[in-house]
N, C-alpha and C positions, 0 to 999 in steps of 0.2 A: 172725739166722735166724728164720724163722717157727716158732712153737711150737704144738704140738698135744698135747693130753692125752687119753689113752685108758684105759679101765678094763680090767683083766685079763680075758681071754676075750671081749672085745667086738671090734669092728673099727673101723678108721679109714681114711679116704680123703683124699688131698690131691691138688692139681692144680698143675702148674707150666706157665706159658705161655712161649712163646719167639717171637721175631720175626727177620726177616732170614735165615731158613734156608729155602731153597726146596725141597730134597729131603733128607729124612732117610732114610738107608740103614738105620740101626739106632740104637736108644736103649735105655738101661737105667738102673735105679736101683742105687746102691751105697752102702756105709757104710764109712768108714775103720776102724770098730771091728772089721771082719771082715778087715782087712789081713793079719793073720798067716796067714790061710787062702789068700790069693792065690798063684798060681804065681810071679808076679813082683810085688813090693811097689810097683813104680812104675806098674803097670797095674791099675786097678780091675776087679773082676769082678762080673758080674750077680748080684744077690741071688737070682734064680731058680735059680742053680746051687748055692746054699748049702743044705746039708741042714737047717740050722736053720729055714729058711723054706719047706721043701717042702710044697706043697699049701695054703699060706696066703697067697700073693701073687696079686694080679690087676692087673698093669700094663696100661695102655692108651696107645697112641700115636694121637693125633688130629691134625688138620690143623695146628694151631698150639699144641698143648698135650700134656702127658703127665700121666697120673694114676697113682697107686698106691694100692691097697687092701691092707691087711694084716688078715687075719682071725685069730681066736683069739689075741689079743694076749698076749704074755708080758712079764714085767718085763724080761727080757733083751733085748727089742726096743727098749728105751729107747736113744736116741742120735741122732746126726745122719745124715740121709740126703741124698744128692746125686744128680744125674742126669748121665749122660754121653751126648752125642749124637754120632753119627758121620754126617757128611754124605755125599752122593753122591760127593764128591771125596776122601773118606777123611780129612777133617779131623776131629779129636776136639775136642769142645767140652764142658768141664766147667762145671757151674753154679757161679757165684761165691758163691751163698748156699746155705744148707742148710735143710732142714726138721728141726726138733728135736722128737723124739717122747719124751714121758714116759709110761710105763705104770705105773699104780698099782693096788693092790688095793682101795682105798677111794676113794669119790668126794669126799672132803673137799678135794682140791686140784685137781679137774678142772672147768674151765669149758668147756662144749661149745657152740659157736655154729655154726650152719649157715646159709649164704646160698643162696637159691634160684638166683641168678645171680651169677657171679663177674665177668662183664664185661657192660657195657651200652653200646650205641651210641645216641647221641641227636643230633638236630639242635639247633644253637644256638637258644636261646629256647624250646625245648620243655620239657616236664616229664617226670620219670621217677619211678618208685616203686621203692624198695629194700625187699626183704623178707628177714627172717631169723627163725630160731627159736633159742632158747637154753635151756640147762639149767644152773643154778648148782650148785655142790657142796651137799650136803645140809645143811651147817652155815652156809650163806650165805643172805641174803634180798636180793632185788633191790628197791631203792627208787626207781630211776630208770634210764632208758635214753636214750642220746644217740648221735648219729652224728658222726664227725669225718672229715676229708679228709686223706689221706696221699699224697703224690706217689710213684708207683712208679718204680723204676729198671728198666732193661732187664736181663733175666736174665744176659746174657753180656757186660755192659759192664765 
């Protein structure tokens, strides 16, 4: 799973991309840690309907991606988050991977990295620039930065 660290009372945003889905009728984020509150434990429920998250969520559905912002983070928000997409044909697709969120009260364990662009499209032979900002925990010093390449898998494969 992708791991994100956030400080208590701050906010985090993550984005999930998908492909091969032409029409999304509905999509929402859920967490298995809330399973005991679901009407039916086999059917995940939207975090937006959970009183623990009231007024703190900002989900967005874009053309080929979904994002979720959680404001006013609480340590109880720590856990794994998944997305469920319902297509125009009524097919339910659950993400095969999760976003793992850790919320802490001190920044000793939080590395925060933000990329200006998550996706780039380039012609073969051209050049691209990757930009990011980072903030290490207060007890860490950055002595070098490097980039590496990781082959991504399709979200629903």
